[in-house]
C-alpha positions, -999 to +999 in steps of 0.1 A: -099-017+516-064-009+529-064-040+551-071-063+521-043-047+502-019-052+531-030-088+535-025-095+498+010-082+500+018-107+528+002-136+509+022-130+478+055-125+495+073-149+472+083-133+439+108-143+413+118-149+377+135-177+359+148-175+324+162-197+297+178-188+264+166-203+232+192-192+207+179-214+179+144-199+179+132-164+171+108-148+196+080-152+170+088-189+165+088-195+203+057-175+209+038-193+181+043-225+202+039-212+237+010-189+232-016-217+232-026-219+269-039-254+265-008-269+248+014-266+279+020-304+279+038-301+246+065-278+259+068-284+297+087-316+304+068-323+337+033-319+323+018-350+309-017-337+301-032-302+295-067-295+283-094-268+284-120-275+310-140-243+312-143-207+303-136-190+270-135-213+239-102-200+226-070-211+244-058-175+238-088-158+254-088-146+290-111-167+311-100-200+296-094-226+323-070-254+318-064-286+337-027-297+339-016-331+352+020-339+360+042-368+348+037-398+371+066-402+396+078-430+418+073-430+456+099-440+481+090-477+481+090-480+443+052-476+441+036-450+418+034-415+435+003-394+434+001-374+402+001-336+407-027-316+391-039-280+389-066-259+374-054-226+360-072-196+346-058-174+318-060-138+330-042-119+301-030-129+267-009-102+250+000-114+215+019-082+206+039-083+239+043-121+236+032-128+271+004-145+290-005-142+327-024-169+346-036-178+381-034-213+397-068-222+412-075-257+426-044-279+430-031-308+450+005-294+454+000-271+484-003-238+466-025-211+478-025-179+458-002-183+428+001-160+397+026-164+369+035-146+336+052-165+308+068-143+282+091-145+252+116-117+246+137-112+214+174-118+217+195-089+227+215-070+201+197-083+171+217-115+172+186-137+169+173-162+193+151-153+222+147-157+260+118-174+278+108-158+311+086-172+338+078-147+366+058-157+396+043-143+428+027-165+453+020-173+490+047-193+506+042-230+501+042-249+535+072-273+538+090-259+507+117-233+505+113-205+479+146-216+464+132-251+458+102-236+439+125-214+418+147-244+410+116-264+399+105-235+377+140-231+363+140-268+354+107-264+337+117-234+316+150-250+306+130-279+294+106-257+275+134-238+258+149-272+247+116-284+233+109-251+215+144-252+199+140-288+189+106-281+174+119-251+154+149-270+141+127-300+132+148-323+154+120-340+173+085-354+170+056-330+171+042-342+205+071-330+227+080-364+240+118-360+234+128-338+263+138-350+297+140-333+331+168-331+355+172-329+392+148-333+421+140-307+447+116-306+476+085-305+453+094-340+440+075-346+408+055-314+411+044-297+379+047-264+398+031-244+371 
């Protein structure tokens, strides 16, 4: 048993957290939007499709399995690049603590073991607003630096914060199509969720 624990530690040697402020949304308003595990495509700018494919019937029940597909990119010669995809399982959904934890299962992005927690934290000092947090722990991804993964996740959470704020303020359509993404890192068009 001790060997398995030591092996797991090595496998999940990449750990980190990215955050984004959402000053125009309360924690409750942000959580109301982000708590649906199968609505990730509405909030993440690099996810084109997200749907329940197995498990629990509720998108807020542990055991729910979602399929996420990335936004199509362009390969070097101008041709369409392969679309990234992943199956992910909801492990924990804490409505009171405004967080959800999930595991990436099958994927075509080179990830092995990958666990993440997405949470919403009320703004400090009672000044309103909130902060979105995305924590991860995973095996190293071959051919990618940890900093590139963190940058991709940062880009994603920044986009989610923008979309949540726009939804709360009523400044965009309800389908989440208004936000854009910025920058490219080693993972290319990866959804990296």
